[in-house]
Each structure stands twice: as C-alpha cells, then as structure tokens.
Residue, then its C-alpha position, 0 to 999 in steps of 0.5 A: m621891348n621885344s627881347g624878353k628882358s626886363i627894363l632893369q636887366i637892359g639898363r644893367d647890360l647897357d649901364i643906363n639908368p632904367k628910369t631913362i629907358y622907361n622914359w624912352v619906352r613911354e615916349h615911343k608908345k606915345a609917338n606910336n599911339i600904343p596904350i600906356p598902362g597907368s596912363g601917366k601914373s607910375s605904379v608902386t612896383d615901377t617906383s620901387i624898381v626905380k628906387e632899387t636901381q638908383n640904389d644899385e647905381v649909387k653902389r656902383l658909382r661908389a665902388e667906381n669912385k673908390l677904384l678911381k681914388q686908389e688909381r689916383d693915389i698910385l699915380k701920385k706915388a709913382t709921380a713922386y718916385f720918378a720925380r725923385e729919380v729924375l732929381w737924383n739923376m740931375l744931381v749926379i750929372r751936375f756933380f760929374i760935370k763939375i768934376y770934369 
C-alpha cells in the first residue's frame, strides 16, 4: 500500500489475482477504521481492472497449460523410447542366455 505500485502491478509481481489483493486491502482498511472510497460499491474502473486482470490471468493460464501439454507429450515420447530400449535389451539378454 505504501510502495507506490498499483495493485495490478503488485498482483503481477506476486502472481496473485489483483481482486484478492483488493479484498485484502479492503479488510485491512475495515479492521483499522480507514475510510473506504465508494463504501462497498466498486467503481467502473475497479471492475474494468478486475476484468482486465482476469483476462490476463486466463491468457497466462492458457500459455502455461500449452507448455505443460508440450512437456507431457515429450515425456510420453521419452517413456516410449526408453521402454523400447529396455525391451530390446531384455530380448538380447534372453537370446544370449539361451545360446550359452
């Protein structure tokens, strides 16, 4: 609250939804009898900021989801590759055991 940064920027820095931070600030002000502008009614700018940040969060989560799917697919391919390698090694070992 005293850093000079906006709640939106603090939310981005901490990877916390700014609406959550707004709620924390509101509760802090209530607990310390600090006047709350709008007295419980959110202004148009507050609502638009929250919607904007929710859109940003959706974009971030979609990008993260895409990355996680790519990582999953790579791990699936690696698992299949190593499983074939292990199977091949087991077959070779069995073949040599039968020969000797």
